[in-house]
C-alpha positions as CSV (number, residue, x, y, z in Angstrom):
1,M,-2.2,29.5,3.1
2,S,-0.1,32.6,2.7
3,I,-0.3,36.1,4.1
4,D,0.5,39.1,1.9
5,I,3.7,40.6,3.3
6,N,2.6,44.2,2.3
7,R,-0.6,43.7,4.3
8,V,1.4,42.6,7.4
9,F,3.7,45.6,7.1
10,G,0.6,47.8,6.8
11,L,-0.9,46.4,9.9
12,L,2.3,46.8,11.8
13,S,2.5,50.5,10.8
14,V,-1.1,51.0,12.0
15,V,-0.1,49.3,15.3
16,K,2.8,51.7,15.7
17,E,0.5,54.7,15.1
18,A,-2.2,53.4,17.5
19,A,0.2,52.5,20.3
20,G,-0.2,55.9,22.0
21,H,-4.0,56.0,21.7
22,P,-6.0,53.5,23.8
23,T,-9.2,53.8,21.8
24,K,-7.4,53.3,18.5
25,L,-5.5,50.4,20.1
26,K,-8.8,48.8,21.2
27,S,-10.4,49.1,17.7
28,L,-7.2,47.8,16.2
29,G,-7.3,44.8,18.5
30,A,-10.8,44.1,17.4
31,L,-9.8,44.4,13.8
32,A,-6.9,42.1,14.3
33,M,-9.1,39.5,16.1
34,R,-11.5,39.5,13.1
35,E,-8.6,39.2,10.7
36,L,-7.2,36.3,12.7
37,E,-10.6,34.6,12.9
38,G,-10.8,34.8,9.1
39,L,-7.3,33.4,8.8
40,D,-8.2,30.7,11.3
41,A,-11.3,29.7,9.3
42,D,-9.3,29.6,6.0
43,A,-6.6,27.6,7.7
44,K,-9.2,25.2,9.1
45,K,-10.7,24.7,5.6
46,E,-7.3,24.0,4.1
47,H,-6.4,21.7,6.9
48,D,-9.7,19.8,6.4
49,E,-9.1,19.5,2.7
50,L,-5.6,18.2,3.3
51,L,-7.0,15.6,5.8
52,K,-9.6,14.5,3.2
53,K,-6.9,14.2,0.5
54,D,-4.6,12.3,2.8
55,A,-7.4,9.9,3.8
56,A,-8.3,9.4,0.2
57,E,-4.7,8.6,-0.7
58,A,-4.4,6.2,2.3
59,A,-7.6,4.4,1.3
60,K,-6.4,4.1,-2.3
61,A,-3.0,2.8,-1.1
62,K,-4.8,0.3,1.2
63,A,-7.0,-0.9,-1.6
64,D,-4.0,-1.3,-3.9
65,A,-2.2,-3.3,-1.2
66,A,-5.3,-5.5,-0.7
67,A,-5.5,-6.1,-4.5
68,K,-1.9,-7.0,-4.7
69,A,-2.2,-9.4,-1.7
70,K,-5.3,-11.0,-3.3
71,K,-3.4,-11.4,-6.6
72,L,-0.4,-13.0,-4.8
73,A,-2.7,-15.3,-2.9
74,E,-4.4,-16.4,-6.2
75,D,-1.0,-16.9,-7.8
76,D,0.2,-19.0,-4.8
77,E,-3.0,-21.1,-5.0
78,K,-2.5,-21.7,-8.7
79,S,1.2,-22.7,-8.1
80,A,0.2,-25.0,-5.2
81,K,-2.3,-26.7,-7.4
82,L,0.2,-27.2,-10.2
83,T,2.9,-28.6,-7.9
84,S,0.5,-30.9,-5.9
85,R,-0.5,-32.9,-9.0
86,P,1.4,-36.1,-9.4
87,V,3.6,-36.1,-12.5
88,P,2.9,-39.0,-14.8
89,V,6.0,-41.2,-15.1
90,V,6.6,-42.4,-18.6
91,K,8.3,-45.9,-18.7
92,P,10.2,-46.8,-21.7
93,A,8.7,-49.5,-23.8
94,E,10.3,-52.9,-23.2
95,P,11.3,-54.7,-26.4
96,E,9.7,-58.0,-27.1
97,P,12.1,-60.9,-26.8
98,D,12.8,-62.8,-30.0
99,E,13.0,-66.2,-28.3
100,P,10.7,-67.4,-25.5
101,V,12.2,-67.3,-22.1
102,K,13.8,-70.5,-21.1
103,R,13.7,-71.9,-17.7
104,R,17.0,-72.4,-16.1
105,E,17.9,-75.9,-15.7
106,V,19.2,-76.7,-12.3
107,P,20.5,-80.2,-11.5
108,E,18.5,-82.2,-9.1
109,E,21.5,-82.6,-6.8
110,A,21.8,-78.9,-6.3
111,T,18.2,-78.5,-5.2
112,N,18.2,-81.5,-2.8
113,A,21.5,-80.9,-1.1
């Protein structure tokens, strides 16, 4: 909202001329009130538009934040599933012995001592 500076100076000059005449001053006051009411209505419209725009931006930002939080939660859930699975342990294959396993011979005296 902007007011034309030439219009303001014009109104000020009219006020100077009307300062000495009560009837002119009264009509000028009425004119000024109508002008201010018009400016007030325009300002209110602009203010309402700004509020709507700000509310839309805030809603969009809130929706974006919710989408990001949901994505992070899904990623965390996937990560938790991956890390909670037991990892299979691969054991190396044992070579087959060439000879059969012999039993250790222990003397009878050592076992009965």
